[in-house]
PQR file with spaces between the fields and no chain letter, atoms N, CA, C, O and H, PARSE charges and radii, in Angstrom:
ATOM       1  N    MET     1     122.309  126.138  111.518 -0.4000 1.5000
ATOM       2  CA   MET     1     122.434  124.919  112.294 -0.0000 2.0000
ATOM       3  C    MET     1     121.295  123.975  111.910  0.5500 1.7000
ATOM       4  O    MET     1     120.160  124.406  111.706 -0.5500 1.4000
ATOM       5  N    ILE     2     121.602  122.726  111.818 -0.4000 1.5000
ATOM       6  CA   ILE     2     120.601  121.683  111.576 -0.0000 2.0000
ATOM       7  C    ILE     2     120.484  120.859  112.850  0.5500 1.7000
ATOM       8  O    ILE     2     121.477  120.338  113.357 -0.5500 1.4000
ATOM       9  H    ILE     2     122.524  122.376  111.984  0.4000 1.0000
ATOM      10  N    ASP     3     119.276  120.746  113.357 -0.4000 1.5000
ATOM      11  CA   ASP     3     119.021  119.987  114.576 -0.0000 2.0000
ATOM      12  C    ASP     3     117.907  118.982  114.285  0.5500 1.7000
ATOM      13  O    ASP     3     116.758  119.366  114.064 -0.5500 1.4000
ATOM      14  H    ASP     3     118.469  121.169  112.945  0.4000 1.0000
ATOM      15  N    VAL     4     118.247  117.714  114.285 -0.4000 1.5000
ATOM      16  CA   VAL     4     117.292  116.643  113.983 -0.0000 2.0000
ATOM      17  C    VAL     4     117.079  115.829  115.252  0.5500 1.7000
ATOM      18  O    VAL     4     118.037  115.401  115.895 -0.5500 1.4000
ATOM      19  H    VAL     4     119.179  117.402  114.464  0.4000 1.0000
ATOM      20  N    LYS     5     115.822  115.621  115.603 -0.4000 1.5000
ATOM      21  CA   LYS     5     115.511  114.865  116.824 -0.0000 2.0000
ATOM      22  C    LYS     5     114.456  113.806  116.533  0.5500 1.7000
ATOM      23  O    LYS     5     113.396  114.104  115.982 -0.5500 1.4000
ATOM      24  H    LYS     5     115.043  115.969  115.081  0.4000 1.0000
ATOM      25  N    ASN     6     114.757  112.577  116.907 -0.4000 1.5000
ATOM      26  CA   ASN     6     113.808  111.453  116.856 -0.0000 2.0000
ATOM      27  C    ASN     6     113.136  111.284  115.491  0.5500 1.7000
ATOM      28  O    ASN     6     111.915  111.154  115.410 -0.5500 1.4000
ATOM      29  H    ASN     6     115.618  112.336  117.354  0.4000 1.0000
ATOM      30  N    LEU     7     113.928  111.287  114.434 -0.4000 1.5000
ATOM      31  CA   LEU     7     113.414  111.162  113.071 -0.0000 2.0000
ATOM      32  C    LEU     7     113.043  109.710  112.784  0.5500 1.7000
ATOM      33  O    LEU     7     113.850  108.804  112.993 -0.5500 1.4000
ATOM      34  H    LEU     7     114.920  111.393  114.500  0.4000 1.0000
ATOM      35  N    ILE     8     111.816  109.493  112.304 -0.4000 1.5000
ATOM      36  CA   ILE     8     111.313  108.146  111.998 -0.0000 2.0000
ATOM      37  C    ILE     8     110.606  108.187  110.653  0.5500 1.7000
ATOM      38  O    ILE     8     109.904  109.152  110.352 -0.5500 1.4000
ATOM      39  H    ILE     8     111.161  110.229  112.134  0.4000 1.0000
ATOM      40  N    LYS     9     110.785  107.141  109.834 -0.4000 1.5000
ATOM      41  CA   LYS     9     110.061  107.024  108.567 -0.0000 2.0000
ATOM      42  C    LYS     9     109.656  105.576  108.353  0.5500 1.7000
ATOM      43  O    LYS     9     110.498  104.678  108.347 -0.5500 1.4000
ATOM      44  H    LYS     9     111.356  106.357  110.078  0.4000 1.0000
ATOM      45  N    ASP    10     108.360  105.358  108.176 -0.4000 1.5000
ATOM      46  CA   ASP    10     107.801  104.038  107.882 -0.0000 2.0000
ATOM      47  C    ASP    10     107.230  104.044  106.472  0.5500 1.7000
ATOM      48  O    ASP    10     106.677  105.049  106.025 -0.5500 1.4000
ATOM      49  H    ASP    10     107.676  106.088  108.180  0.4000 1.0000
ATOM      50  N    PHE    11     107.366  102.927  105.776 -0.4000 1.5000
ATOM      51  CA   PHE    11     106.774  102.749  104.460 -0.0000 2.0000
ATOM      52  C    PHE    11     105.820  101.565  104.505  0.5500 1.7000
ATOM      53  O    PHE    11     106.120  100.541  105.119 -0.5500 1.4000
ATOM      54  H    PHE    11     107.815  102.111  106.140  0.4000 1.0000
ATOM      55  N    MET    12     104.675  101.704  103.855 -0.4000 1.5000
ATOM      56  CA   MET    12     103.720  100.603  103.733 -0.0000 2.0000
ATOM      57  C    MET    12     104.188   99.683  102.604  0.5500 1.7000
ATOM      58  O    MET    12     104.579  100.156  101.537 -0.5500 1.4000
ATOM      59  H    MET    12     104.431  102.535  103.356  0.4000 1.0000
ATOM      60  N    LEU    13     104.146   98.374  102.840 -0.4000 1.5000
ATOM      61  CA   LEU    13     104.526   97.390  101.831 -0.0000 2.0000
ATOM      62  C    LEU    13     103.276   96.681  101.321  0.5500 1.7000
ATOM      63  O    LEU    13     102.450   96.220  102.109 -0.5500 1.4000
ATOM      64  H    LEU    13     103.827   97.991  103.707  0.4000 1.0000
ATOM      65  N    ASN    14     103.143   96.599   99.993 -0.4000 1.5000
ATOM      66  CA   ASN    14     102.039   95.817   99.445 -0.0000 2.0000
ATOM      67  C    ASN    14     102.481   94.358   99.298  0.5500 1.7000
ATOM      68  O    ASN    14     103.643   94.033   99.544 -0.5500 1.4000
ATOM      69  H    ASN    14     103.814   96.974   99.353  0.4000 1.0000
ATOM      70  N    LYS    15     101.560   93.488   98.900 -0.4000 1.5000
ATOM      71  CA   LYS    15     101.876   92.049   98.809 -0.0000 2.0000
ATOM      72  C    LYS    15     103.033   91.775   97.860  0.5500 1.7000
ATOM      73  O    LYS    15     103.901   90.952   98.153 -0.5500 1.4000
ATOM      74  H    LYS    15     100.617   93.752   98.701  0.4000 1.0000
ATOM      75  N    LYS    16     103.047   92.463   96.725 -0.4000 1.5000
ATOM      76  CA   LYS    16     104.105   92.242   95.738 -0.0000 2.0000
ATOM      77  C    LYS    16     105.474   92.614   96.320  0.5500 1.7000
ATOM      78  O    LYS    16     106.447   91.882   96.138 -0.5500 1.4000
ATOM      79  H    LYS    16     102.342   93.132   96.487  0.4000 1.0000
ATOM      80  N    GLN    17     105.546   93.736   97.011 -0.4000 1.5000
ATOM      81  CA   GLN    17     106.815   94.162   97.612 -0.0000 2.0000
ATOM      82  C    GLN    17     107.277   93.183   98.683  0.5500 1.7000
ATOM      83  O    GLN    17     108.463   92.863   98.766 -0.5500 1.4000
ATOM      84  H    GLN    17     104.756   94.331   97.159  0.4000 1.0000
ATOM      85  N    ARG    18     106.334   92.702   99.510 -0.4000 1.5000
ATOM      86  CA   ARG    18     106.698   91.742  100.560 -0.0000 2.0000
ATOM      87  C    ARG    18     107.218   90.450   99.941  0.5500 1.7000
ATOM      88  O    ARG    18     108.176   89.861  100.442 -0.5500 1.4000
ATOM      89  H    ARG    18     105.371   92.962   99.443  0.4000 1.0000
ATOM      90  N    LYS    19     106.593   90.012   98.859 -0.4000 1.5000
ATOM      91  CA   LYS    19     107.026   88.782   98.185 -0.0000 2.0000
ATOM      92  C    LYS    19     108.430   88.961   97.612  0.5500 1.7000
ATOM      93  O    LYS    19     109.268   88.067   97.728 -0.5500 1.4000
ATOM      94  H    LYS    19     105.815   90.490   98.452  0.4000 1.0000
ATOM      95  N    GLU    20     108.689   90.118   96.991 -0.4000 1.5000
ATOM      96  CA   GLU    20     110.001   90.385   96.402 -0.0000 2.0000
ATOM      97  C    GLU    20     111.106   90.477   97.460  0.5500 1.7000
ATOM      98  O    GLU    20     112.264   90.173   97.174 -0.5500 1.4000
ATOM      99  H    GLU    20     108.009   90.845   96.896  0.4000 1.0000
ATOM     100  N    MET    21     110.755   90.892   98.667 -0.4000 1.5000
ATOM     101  CA   MET    21     111.749   91.056   99.728 -0.0000 2.0000
ATOM     102  C    MET    21     112.071   89.756  100.447  0.5500 1.7000
ATOM     103  O    MET    21     113.027   89.704  101.222 -0.5500 1.4000
ATOM     104  H    MET    21     109.814   91.140   98.898  0.4000 1.0000
ATOM     105  N    GLY    22     111.302   88.717  100.209 -0.4000 1.5000
ATOM     106  CA   GLY    22     111.623   87.409  100.768 -0.0000 2.0000
ATOM     107  C    GLY    22     110.856   87.067  102.027  0.5500 1.7000
ATOM     108  O    GLY    22     110.004   87.825  102.489 -0.5500 1.4000
ATOM     109  H    GLY    22     110.526   88.759   99.579  0.4000 1.0000
ATOM     110  N    ASP    23     111.186   85.891  102.574 -0.4000 1.5000
ATOM     111  CA   ASP    23     110.467   85.338  103.726 -0.0000 2.0000
ATOM     112  C    ASP    23     110.546   86.212  104.979  0.5500 1.7000
ATOM     113  O    ASP    23     109.619   86.218  105.788 -0.5500 1.4000
ATOM     114  H    ASP    23     111.878   85.276  102.198  0.4000 1.0000
ATOM     115  N    LYS    24     111.630   86.939  105.140 -0.4000 1.5000
ATOM     116  CA   LYS    24     111.801   87.761  106.339 -0.0000 2.0000
ATOM     117  C    LYS    24     110.686   88.809  106.473  0.5500 1.7000
ATOM     118  O    LYS    24     110.308   89.176  107.586 -0.5500 1.4000
ATOM     119  H    LYS    24     112.383   86.935  104.483  0.4000 1.0000
ATOM     120  N    TYR    25     110.167   89.282  105.349 -0.4000 1.5000
ATOM     121  CA   TYR    25     109.168   90.350  105.357 -0.0000 2.0000
ATOM     122  C    TYR    25     107.782   89.891  104.913  0.5500 1.7000
ATOM     123  O    TYR    25     106.915   90.730  104.666 -0.5500 1.4000
ATOM     124  H    TYR    25     110.473   88.984  104.445  0.4000 1.0000
ATOM     125  N    LYS    26     107.548   88.585  104.805 -0.4000 1.5000
ATOM     126  CA   LYS    26     106.284   88.101  104.249 -0.0000 2.0000
ATOM     127  C    LYS    26     105.064   88.491  105.080  0.5500 1.7000
ATOM     128  O    LYS    26     103.975   88.640  104.526 -0.5500 1.4000
ATOM     129  H    LYS    26     108.252   87.904  105.005  0.4000 1.0000
ATOM     130  N    ASP    27     105.215   88.660  106.390 -0.4000 1.5000
ATOM     131  CA   ASP    27     104.095   89.046  107.246 -0.0000 2.0000
ATOM     132  C    ASP    27     104.177   90.511  107.693  0.5500 1.7000
ATOM     133  O    ASP    27     103.379   90.956  108.518 -0.5500 1.4000
ATOM     134  H    ASP    27     106.100   88.539  106.840  0.4000 1.0000
ATOM     135  N    THR    28     105.142   91.256  107.149 -0.4000 1.5000
ATOM     136  CA   THR    28     105.349   92.643  107.546 -0.0000 2.0000
ATOM     137  C    THR    28     104.606   93.574  106.599  0.5500 1.7000
ATOM     138  O    THR    28     104.803   93.505  105.386 -0.5500 1.4000
ATOM     139  H    THR    28     105.791   90.895  106.479  0.4000 1.0000
ATOM     140  N    LYS    29     103.757   94.440  107.135 -0.4000 1.5000
ATOM     141  CA   LYS    29     103.032   95.394  106.299 -0.0000 2.0000
ATOM     142  C    LYS    29     103.673   96.777  106.336  0.5500 1.7000
ATOM     143  O    LYS    29     103.448   97.598  105.447 -0.5500 1.4000
ATOM     144  H    LYS    29     103.597   94.496  108.120  0.4000 1.0000
ATOM     145  N    ILE    30     104.469   97.029  107.367 -0.4000 1.5000
ATOM     146  CA   ILE    30     105.145   98.320  107.507 -0.0000 2.0000
ATOM     147  C    ILE    30     106.643   98.078  107.661  0.5500 1.7000
ATOM     148  O    ILE    30     107.072   97.264  108.479 -0.5500 1.4000
ATOM     149  H    ILE    30     104.652   96.362  108.089  0.4000 1.0000
ATOM     150  N    LEU    31     107.430   98.794  106.864 -0.4000 1.5000
ATOM     151  CA   LEU    31     108.888   98.703  106.934 -0.0000 2.0000
ATOM     152  C    LEU    31     109.419  100.016  107.498  0.5500 1.7000
ATOM     153  O    LEU    31     109.158  101.081  106.939 -0.5500 1.4000
ATOM     154  H    LEU    31     107.082   99.455  106.199  0.4000 1.0000
ATOM     155  N    ARG    32     110.156   99.950  108.589 -0.4000 1.5000
ATOM     156  CA   ARG    32     110.749  101.150  109.184 -0.0000 2.0000
ATOM     157  C    ARG    32     112.103  101.379  108.531  0.5500 1.7000
ATOM     158  O    ARG    32     113.051  100.628  108.762 -0.5500 1.4000
ATOM     159  H    ARG    32     110.368   99.085  109.043  0.4000 1.0000
ATOM     160  N    ALA    33     112.186  102.429  107.710 -0.4000 1.5000
ATOM     161  CA   ALA    33     113.417  102.743  106.985 -0.0000 2.0000
ATOM     162  C    ALA    33     114.380  103.560  107.840  0.5500 1.7000
ATOM     163  O    ALA    33     115.596  103.398  107.740 -0.5500 1.4000
ATOM     164  H    ALA    33     111.417  103.039  107.522  0.4000 1.0000
ATOM     165  N    VAL    34     113.837  104.434  108.675 -0.4000 1.5000
ATOM     166  CA   VAL    34     114.641  105.275  109.563 -0.0000 2.0000
ATOM     167  C    VAL    34     114.042  105.149  110.955  0.5500 1.7000
ATOM     168  O    VAL    34     112.839  105.340  111.137 -0.5500 1.4000
ATOM     169  H    VAL    34     112.849  104.567  108.756  0.4000 1.0000
ATOM     170  N    ASP    35     114.878  104.829  111.937 -0.4000 1.5000
ATOM     171  CA   ASP    35     114.366  104.552  113.278 -0.0000 2.0000
ATOM     172  C    ASP    35     115.044  105.429  114.335  0.5500 1.7000
ATOM     173  O    ASP    35     116.152  105.132  114.780 -0.5500 1.4000
ATOM     174  H    ASP    35     115.855  104.675  111.789  0.4000 1.0000
ATOM     175  N    ASP    36     114.377  106.495  114.724 -0.4000 1.5000
ATOM     176  CA   ASP    36     114.786  107.331  115.854 -0.0000 2.0000
ATOM     177  C    ASP    36     116.203  107.896  115.705  0.5500 1.7000
ATOM     178  O    ASP    36     117.067  107.645  116.545 -0.5500 1.4000
ATOM     179  H    ASP    36     113.476  106.736  114.362  0.4000 1.0000
ATOM     180  N    ILE    37     116.434  108.655  114.637 -0.4000 1.5000
ATOM     181  CA   ILE    37     117.736  109.281  114.402 -0.0000 2.0000
ATOM     182  C    ILE    37     117.719  110.698  114.964  0.5500 1.7000
ATOM     183  O    ILE    37     116.776  111.455  114.734 -0.5500 1.4000
ATOM     184  H    ILE    37     115.733  108.859  113.954  0.4000 1.0000
ATOM     185  N    SER    38     118.760  111.047  115.695 -0.4000 1.5000
ATOM     186  CA   SER    38     118.927  112.401  116.229 -0.0000 2.0000
ATOM     187  C    SER    38     120.375  112.830  116.025  0.5500 1.7000
ATOM     188  O    SER    38     121.299  112.056  116.274 -0.5500 1.4000
ATOM     189  H    SER    38     119.526  110.432  115.882  0.4000 1.0000
ATOM     190  N    PHE    39     120.569  114.073  115.568 -0.4000 1.5000
ATOM     191  CA   PHE    39     121.913  114.636  115.453 -0.0000 2.0000
ATOM     192  C    PHE    39     121.816  116.149  115.309  0.5500 1.7000
ATOM     193  O    PHE    39     120.743  116.706  115.075 -0.5500 1.4000
ATOM     194  H    PHE    39     119.818  114.702  115.365  0.4000 1.0000
ATOM     195  N    GLU    40     122.971  116.794  115.456 -0.4000 1.5000
ATOM     196  CA   GLU    40     123.052  118.247  115.357 -0.0000 2.0000
ATOM     197  C    GLU    40     124.268  118.610  114.521  0.5500 1.7000
ATOM     198  O    GLU    40     125.350  118.061  114.732 -0.5500 1.4000
ATOM     199  H    GLU    40     123.842  116.341  115.646  0.4000 1.0000
ATOM     200  N    CYS    41     124.105  119.530  113.572 -0.4000 1.5000
ATOM     201  CA   CYS    41     125.199  120.008  112.726 -0.0000 2.0000
ATOM     202  C    CYS    41     125.416  121.487  113.014  0.5500 1.7000
ATOM     203  O    CYS    41     124.502  122.294  112.848 -0.5500 1.4000
ATOM     204  H    CYS    41     123.227  119.976  113.400  0.4000 1.0000
ATOM     205  N    GLN    42     126.606  121.839  113.438 -0.4000 1.5000
ATOM     206  CA   GLN    42     126.935  123.229  113.740 -0.0000 2.0000
ATOM     207  C    GLN    42     127.279  123.982  112.455  0.5500 1.7000
ATOM     208  O    GLN    42     127.807  123.379  111.520 -0.5500 1.4000
ATOM     209  H    GLN    42     127.349  121.183  113.572  0.4000 1.0000
ATOM     210  N    PRO    43     126.995  125.276  112.385 -0.5600 1.5000
ATOM     211  CA   PRO    43     127.347  126.079  111.209  0.2800 2.0000
ATOM     212  C    PRO    43     128.854  126.058  110.953  0.5500 1.7000
ATOM     213  O    PRO    43     129.650  126.124  111.890 -0.5500 1.4000
ATOM     214  N    GLY    44     129.235  125.965  109.685 -0.4000 1.5000
ATOM     215  CA   GLY    44     130.644  125.967  109.309 -0.0000 2.0000
ATOM     216  C    GLY    44     131.342  124.628  109.441  0.5500 1.7000
ATOM     217  O    GLY    44     132.529  124.522  109.130 -0.5500 1.4000
ATOM     218  H    GLY    44     128.588  125.911  108.925  0.4000 1.0000
ATOM     219  N    ARG    45     130.643  123.616  109.888 -0.4000 1.5000
ATOM     220  CA   ARG    45     131.224  122.276  110.048 -0.0000 2.0000
ATOM     221  C    ARG    45     130.853  121.405  108.858  0.5500 1.7000
ATOM     222  O    ARG    45     129.810  121.595  108.234 -0.5500 1.4000
ATOM     223  H    ARG    45     129.680  123.702  110.141  0.4000 1.0000
ATOM     224  N    ILE    46     131.715  120.456  108.556 -0.4000 1.5000
ATOM     225  CA   ILE    46     131.422  119.459  107.526 -0.0000 2.0000
ATOM     226  C    ILE    46     130.855  118.241  108.230  0.5500 1.7000
ATOM     227  O    ILE    46     131.427  117.748  109.202 -0.5500 1.4000
ATOM     228  H    ILE    46     132.562  120.301  109.063  0.4000 1.0000
ATOM     229  N    PHE    47     129.722  117.760  107.729 -0.4000 1.5000
ATOM     230  CA   PHE    47     129.020  116.644  108.365 -0.0000 2.0000
ATOM     231  C    PHE    47     128.872  115.520  107.350  0.5500 1.7000
ATOM     232  O    PHE    47     128.456  115.764  106.218 -0.5500 1.4000
ATOM     233  H    PHE    47     129.258  118.160  106.939  0.4000 1.0000
ATOM     234  N    GLY    48     129.203  114.304  107.733 -0.4000 1.5000
ATOM     235  CA   GLY    48     129.055  113.138  106.865 -0.0000 2.0000
ATOM     236  C    GLY    48     128.028  112.180  107.430  0.5500 1.7000
ATOM     237  O    GLY    48     127.942  111.989  108.643 -0.5500 1.4000
ATOM     238  H    GLY    48     129.541  114.106  108.653  0.4000 1.0000
ATOM     239  N    LEU    49     127.260  111.584  106.555 -0.4000 1.5000
ATOM     240  CA   LEU    49     126.260  110.594  106.948 -0.0000 2.0000
ATOM     241  C    LEU    49     126.693  109.274  106.321  0.5500 1.7000
ATOM     242  O    LEU    49     126.541  109.077  105.115 -0.5500 1.4000
ATOM     243  H    LEU    49     127.330  111.739  105.570  0.4000 1.0000
ATOM     244  N    LEU    50     127.234  108.368  107.136 -0.4000 1.5000
ATOM     245  CA   LEU    50     127.810  107.119  106.655 -0.0000 2.0000
ATOM     246  C    LEU    50     127.007  105.924  107.135  0.5500 1.7000
ATOM     247  O    LEU    50     126.414  105.955  108.214 -0.5500 1.4000
ATOM     248  H    LEU    50     127.358  108.528  108.116  0.4000 1.0000
ATOM     249  N    GLY    51     126.990  104.866  106.326 -0.4000 1.5000
ATOM     250  CA   GLY    51     126.317  103.635  106.716 -0.0000 2.0000
ATOM     251  C    GLY    51     126.252  102.678  105.543  0.5500 1.7000
ATOM     252  O    GLY    51     126.517  103.069  104.407 -0.5500 1.4000
ATOM     253  H    GLY    51     127.471  104.840  105.450  0.4000 1.0000
ATOM     254  N    PRO    52     125.902  101.425  105.806 -0.5600 1.5000
ATOM     255  CA   PRO    52     125.823  100.429  104.733  0.2800 2.0000
ATOM     256  C    PRO    52     124.615  100.671  103.829  0.5500 1.7000
ATOM     257  O    PRO    52     123.734  101.473  104.141 -0.5500 1.4000
ATOM     258  N    ASN    53     124.597   99.959  102.706 -0.4000 1.5000
ATOM     259  CA   ASN    53     123.460  100.040  101.791 -0.0000 2.0000
ATOM     260  C    ASN    53     122.172   99.695  102.528  0.5500 1.7000
ATOM     261  O    ASN    53     122.124   98.734  103.296 -0.5500 1.4000
ATOM     262  H    ASN    53     125.313   99.308  102.453  0.4000 1.0000
ATOM     263  N    GLY    54     121.136  100.480  102.290 -0.4000 1.5000
ATOM     264  CA   GLY    54     119.844  100.210  102.913 -0.0000 2.0000
ATOM     265  C    GLY    54     119.720  100.708  104.337  0.5500 1.7000
ATOM     266  O    GLY    54     118.761  100.359  105.025 -0.5500 1.4000
ATOM     267  H    GLY    54     121.175  101.260  101.666  0.4000 1.0000
ATOM     268  N    ALA    55     120.664  101.517  104.799 -0.4000 1.5000
ATOM     269  CA   ALA    55     120.643  101.984  106.188 -0.0000 2.0000
ATOM     270  C    ALA    55     119.727  103.185  106.414  0.5500 1.7000
ATOM     271  O    ALA    55     119.450  103.536  107.561 -0.5500 1.4000
ATOM     272  H    ALA    55     121.443  101.801  104.240  0.4000 1.0000
ATOM     273  N    GLY    56     119.253  103.822  105.338 -0.4000 1.5000
ATOM     274  CA   GLY    56     118.342  104.954  105.473 -0.0000 2.0000
ATOM     275  C    GLY    56     119.000  106.313  105.300  0.5500 1.7000
ATOM     276  O    GLY    56     118.414  107.333  105.665 -0.5500 1.4000
ATOM     277  H    GLY    56     119.478  103.537  104.406  0.4000 1.0000
ATOM     278  N    LYS    57     120.205  106.344  104.749 -0.4000 1.5000
ATOM     279  CA   LYS    57     120.916  107.617  104.570 -0.0000 2.0000
ATOM     280  C    LYS    57     120.167  108.550  103.622  0.5500 1.7000
ATOM     281  O    LYS    57     119.932  109.710  103.958 -0.5500 1.4000
ATOM     282  H    LYS    57     120.681  105.515  104.453  0.4000 1.0000
ATOM     283  N    THR    58     119.795  108.064  102.459 -0.4000 1.5000
ATOM     284  CA   THR    58     119.090  108.882  101.472 -0.0000 2.0000
ATOM     285  C    THR    58     117.717  109.285  101.982  0.5500 1.7000
ATOM     286  O    THR    58     117.297  110.424  101.779 -0.5500 1.4000
ATOM     287  H    THR    58     119.986  107.121  102.186  0.4000 1.0000
ATOM     288  N    THR    59     117.016  108.383  102.634 -0.4000 1.5000
ATOM     289  CA   THR    59     115.705  108.701  103.205 -0.0000 2.0000
ATOM     290  C    THR    59     115.839  109.808  104.239  0.5500 1.7000
ATOM     291  O    THR    59     115.008  110.715  104.282 -0.5500 1.4000
ATOM     292  H    THR    59     117.357  107.457  102.799  0.4000 1.0000
ATOM     293  N    THR    60     116.869  109.749  105.071 -0.4000 1.5000
ATOM     294  CA   THR    60     117.105  110.785  106.077 -0.0000 2.0000
ATOM     295  C    THR    60     117.354  112.137  105.413  0.5500 1.7000
ATOM     296  O    THR    60     116.772  113.144  105.816 -0.5500 1.4000
ATOM     297  H    THR    60     117.544  109.012  105.037  0.4000 1.0000
ATOM     298  N    LEU    61     118.212  112.160  104.401 -0.4000 1.5000
ATOM     299  CA   LEU    61     118.503  113.418  103.708 -0.0000 2.0000
ATOM     300  C    LEU    61     117.267  113.968  103.004  0.5500 1.7000
ATOM     301  O    LEU    61     117.071  115.183  102.969 -0.5500 1.4000
ATOM     302  H    LEU    61     118.685  111.342  104.073  0.4000 1.0000
ATOM     303  N    ARG    62     116.444  113.110  102.451 -0.4000 1.5000
ATOM     304  CA   ARG    62     115.208  113.573  101.796 -0.0000 2.0000
ATOM     305  C    ARG    62     114.241  114.181  102.805  0.5500 1.7000
ATOM     306  O    ARG    62     113.544  115.145  102.486 -0.5500 1.4000
ATOM     307  H    ARG    62     116.603  112.123  102.479  0.4000 1.0000
ATOM     308  N    MET    63     114.188  113.642  104.001 -0.4000 1.5000
ATOM     309  CA   MET    63     113.321  114.226  105.029 -0.0000 2.0000
ATOM     310  C    MET    63     113.860  115.580  105.484  0.5500 1.7000
ATOM     311  O    MET    63     113.084  116.509  105.708 -0.5500 1.4000
ATOM     312  H    MET    63     114.753  112.859  104.261  0.4000 1.0000
ATOM     313  N    ILE    64     115.182  115.700  105.624 -0.4000 1.5000
ATOM     314  CA   ILE    64     115.781  116.978  106.015 -0.0000 2.0000
ATOM     315  C    ILE    64     115.517  118.036  104.940  0.5500 1.7000
ATOM     316  O    ILE    64     115.248  119.194  105.259 -0.5500 1.4000
ATOM     317  H    ILE    64     115.813  114.946  105.442  0.4000 1.0000
ATOM     318  N    ALA    65     115.593  117.639  103.678 -0.4000 1.5000
ATOM     319  CA   ALA    65     115.362  118.560  102.560 -0.0000 2.0000
ATOM     320  C    ALA    65     113.874  118.758  102.277  0.5500 1.7000
ATOM     321  O    ALA    65     113.516  119.414  101.298 -0.5500 1.4000
ATOM     322  H    ALA    65     115.812  116.698  103.419  0.4000 1.0000
ATOM     323  N    THR    66     113.018  118.210  103.104 -0.4000 1.5000
ATOM     324  CA   THR    66     111.548  118.282  103.012 -0.0000 2.0000
ATOM     325  C    THR    66     110.986  117.650  101.743  0.5500 1.7000
ATOM     326  O    THR    66     109.893  118.007  101.304 -0.5500 1.4000
ATOM     327  H    THR    66     113.308  117.678  103.899  0.4000 1.0000
ATOM     328  N    MET    67     111.721  116.717  101.153 -0.4000 1.5000
ATOM     329  CA   MET    67     111.202  115.980  100.003 -0.0000 2.0000
ATOM     330  C    MET    67     110.314  114.827  100.454  0.5500 1.7000
ATOM     331  O    MET    67     109.460  114.372   99.693 -0.5500 1.4000
ATOM     332  H    MET    67     112.609  116.426  101.510  0.4000 1.0000
ATOM     333  N    LEU    68     110.505  114.351  101.678 -0.4000 1.5000
ATOM     334  CA   LEU    68     109.682  113.300  102.277 -0.0000 2.0000
ATOM     335  C    LEU    68     109.193  113.782  103.631  0.5500 1.7000
ATOM     336  O    LEU    68     109.913  114.466  104.360 -0.5500 1.4000
ATOM     337  H    LEU    68     111.199  114.720  102.296  0.4000 1.0000
ATOM     338  N    LYS    69     107.959  113.416  103.959 -0.4000 1.5000
ATOM     339  CA   LYS    69     107.402  113.769  105.267 -0.0000 2.0000
ATOM     340  C    LYS    69     107.728  112.652  106.259  0.5500 1.7000
ATOM     341  O    LYS    69     107.438  111.486  105.987 -0.5500 1.4000
ATOM     342  H    LYS    69     107.375  112.861  103.368  0.4000 1.0000
ATOM     343  N    PRO    70     108.328  112.989  107.407 -0.5600 1.5000
ATOM     344  CA   PRO    70     108.586  111.954  108.421  0.2800 2.0000
ATOM     345  C    PRO    70     107.284  111.328  108.908  0.5500 1.7000
ATOM     346  O    PRO    70     106.225  111.951  108.842 -0.5500 1.4000
ATOM     347  N    THR    71     107.368  110.106  109.393 -0.4000 1.5000
ATOM     348  CA   THR    71     106.182  109.421  109.910 -0.0000 2.0000
ATOM     349  C    THR    71     105.864  109.919  111.302  0.5500 1.7000
ATOM     350  O    THR    71     104.897  109.464  111.914 -0.5500 1.4000
ATOM     351  H    THR    71     108.228  109.600  109.447  0.4000 1.0000
C-alpha cells in the first residue's frame, strides 16, 4: 500500500530562472511545485496520476520513489 499525506515540494529560483519565467515570477524566490497532495493506493489496484503540463505529476512520483526529498 502507498499512503501519501501532505506532500509539498518547493524549489528555489535564481534570477536567471525568474527572468526566463516572465513577469509573474519576477519577485518570487520560491516556486511551489507540489502543494499539499494526499492519496492512498490499495494493493492490487491500478492508480493513475493525471493533470496538465506543469502540475507536478513527475515531481510527485520522484518524491514517492525517493529520488527527490520533499520540502
